[in-house]
N, C-alpha and C positions, 0 to 999 in steps of 0.2 A: 163069882157066878162064871161058868164056863161057857166060851164062845167057840163054836167051831168055825175053823177058817178054810176057805177052799184053797186047794193046793194051786200053786203057780204053774202056768202053762209051761211045757218044755222048751228048753232053750231055742231049739231048731223049729218048733212048731209054727212060730209067727212067720217065719220066713217062708217056710213051705206053704203055710196058707195063703200068704200074698202071692206067692209064685203061681199057684193055681188059680186064683182068681183073675190075675192078669192074663194067664194063658187061656181063660175062658173068654174074655171080652174081646180079644183081638181076632179070633177065628170067627166069632159070632158077628162082629163088625164087618168082617171081610164077606161072610156069606150074605149079609144084607145088602151090601153095596153091589155084589155080583147079580143077586136076584132082582134087585130093583123094587119097583112098585107093585110086583105081583104079591108079594107077601112082606109085611112090614115086621121086622124083627126088634125094633128099637126097644120095645118093652122088656126084651130079655136082658137088657143092660143092668138091670136091677140086681141081677144075680151077682155082679162084681162087688158091689159094697156089702152085700149079705155075707159073700166068702170072706172079705176083708175083715168083717167083724170077728172072725174066728181067730184072727191075730191078736186080738185084745188090746190093740193100739188105735187110739183114735186118730193119730197123724196118717197112719197108713189107709185107714178106713176113708178119711177125707180126701186123700191123694186118689184112691181108687174112684170114689164118688165123683171127684172133678173130672177124672179121666172119661167116666161113663157119660157125664154131661156133655162134654166136649164132643165125644164120639157120637152121642145121640143128636147133637146140634148138626154135625157134619153129615150124619146119615139121612137127615132129611132131604138132603139134595137127591141123591138116586133114587130114593122112594117117592119122589115127586110130591112131598107133603110140606116142604120146607116153608116155615112162617105160615102155617095154617093152624086152625083149631086142633086137629088131631095131633100135629107135631107139638104143639104147646102143652097138650094133656099128657102125652108121652114123657116130655122133659119135666113137667110138675111131678109126674109118678117116681121118676128118678130122684129128682130133689128131695121129695118126702122120704123115700125109702133111705136115701144117702143120709139126711137129717137124723132119722131115728136110728140109724146104725151107728153114726158119729156118738150119739148120745149114749147108747149102750156100750160101745168101745170105752167110751171116757169112764163110765161108771165102773166098767170090768177093770180097766187099767188103775182106777183109783182104788179099787177094792182089793187089787193084788199088791198094792204098793203099800198098804196098811200093816 
C-alpha cells in the first residue's frame, strides 16, 4: 500500500521562522512596557510560540514559549496588573498556546523523521 509522505521543511526555513518569531516578541514587549497600563499587549505574546511552530522543532517552540511566559510575567509590572487575576489569565493563555504548539511541533518533527 502506498503512503504519501510530506516533504521535509527546507534546511534554512527553521532558522528563519525562529528568527521571525523572536523579532516579533521583543518589540511587542518593548511597546507594552512603554505604553504601560493604558493598553495591555501581553496577549500578543502567544504569536511567538505560534510562529516557532513553523520551525517544526519542539525544542525551539518550547524555548520561545518559555521566553513568552517570562516576558509576560515581567510585563505585568509596567502594565500595573502584576499578580492579579487578569495577569494570571494572560499567563494561562500563553501557557495553553505554548503547550499546544509544543505538542504540534513534536508531532511534526516525529513525522518528518520517519
